[in-house]
Structure formats: C-alpha cells, structure tokens
N, C-alpha and C positions, 0 to 999 in steps of 0.2 A: 651198430644200429643205435641211433639216438632216439630217446623217447621225446614225444611232443612236449614243448615247453608250456608252462602255465605259471605265470608270475605270482598268482595268488595261492600257490600250492607249496606246502612244506611237509617234510618228513622228519620225525625224531626217532633215531635209533636208541632204544632204551635198553641199557644193560645193568647188571647188578652193581658193579663198582668194586674197587679194590684199593688198598693203600699203596700197592706197588704200581708206580706210574707206567711200567712196561706192559701191564695187563691191558691198558687201553688201546695199545697199538692195533690189534685186529679190528676193533670196533671203529676206530678212526680210519683204518684202511677201507672198510666197507663204505664209510661216508665219502671218502675220496673217490672211490670207484663210482658211486652214485652220482657225484658231481660231474664226473667225466661223461657218464652216460646221459645225464639230463641236466645240463648247466643252468637252466632256468628254474629248476626246483631247488628250493632252499632246504638244505639238509643240516641237521644238528644232531649231536650226540647228547645223551643224558644218562644219569646214573642214579640208581635207587639209594645207594648209600656208599660211604667211604670215598667218594670221588665227586668232583664238581664238573659241570653244572648238574643240578637236579632237574627233574621234569618240568616243574613250574618255571624255572629260570630259562630253560631252553624254549619253552612255549612262549614266554614273554619276549624273547629275542625275535622269534618269528612274527609274532603279532605286531611288534614295533616296525618290522619291515613291511607290513601291510598284508601279510599272509592271512587268508580267510578260511582255508581248509588245511588242517594238520592231521596227518596220519602218524600214529604212534606204532612202531614196530618193535615188539619186545624180543630182544636177542637172547632168549632163554631157550635152552635145549629141552628142559623139562618144565612141566607146569606145577610149580610148587606154591607155597603160601603167598609169595610176592605176586605171582600172576593171578591166583584165585581170589585173594583178599585185598592186598594193598593196591594193586593196579586199578581195580574198579573204583576204589575210593579216590585215588589220585585223578582219574578221568572225570569223575563227578565234580571234583573241586575245580578242575580246569574249565569245564563247561559252565560252572557257576561264575567263575571269575571272568570269563571271556564269552558272554552269551552270543555275540555276533560271529563267533568263529565255529566252524564245523570241525569237531574232533572225531576221527575214526580210529578205532583200535583193531589192529590186525591180531590174528592168533599168534601165540608164541612161535618163533621161527622153527623150533624143533618139532612142531606139529605139521609143518608144511611137507607134503608128499615129495616135492622136488628136493628138499633138503635131506630128507630121510634117504632117498635114492642116491643122492650125491655122496653122502657119508658112507653108505654101504659100498658104493663103487670105489671110493677112496680106500676104504678098509680092505677091500679085496685086491687092490692093485699091488 
C-alpha cells in the first residue's frame, strides 16, 4: 500500500548517533522503507551527536527542496534527557530559523503502542 504523495512534505528520522558507522544501518533501513512506501515524501536521517548530519542540516536539506511541512520522528526507545530537554530546544531553533515551514514533532517511537506491541510479539516469538 502506497501512501498518498505530497511534494511539500518531509520526514526526519532523528536518532542518537554513534561513532560506529554500522550503528546507522537500521535507521537508514527505515528511511529506505519509507521511501519505498511513499516515494514523493522526502525522508532524511539526522543524529543528535557523534554522527552527521545533525537535525538542522537535515532540515536545511529539506527546506532547500521546497518542503514546507517537516515531521521529526525521534527514534528513541525511551524518553531520556535528549527527548525531554534537548529536542524541544532544537525544535524551537528550527522554527525560528525557518518560520515559513511547519515543524511537527512526533512522540519518541518507543512510546507508540504499535511499536510496544510489535516488540512484545517479537520477544515472545
């Protein structure tokens, strides 16, 4: 099932980051799956630390493409300091830098009921 296209729409998958380049593979795999499901939606990955690009750089890439609505999806299992304190500050800075763009912040992926259920089912398999 393909999701309806919207050329002005973008999504940033935000993860923690790591010095190990292999750590990024699952995040990039999610981005590739999203592109397959919704080819017209611009998808980028971003990292809070230890990896590039960071959130502002990924947002800038999307804005340069003409994206006017950007959804940030934190790929955090738990809600720690980054999600509670750092991310709201980063979102405020993005909104100030790009006032013509609508930025939406999703809850941390680990808080989504579907993710919790899927992990439980995988653990029980």
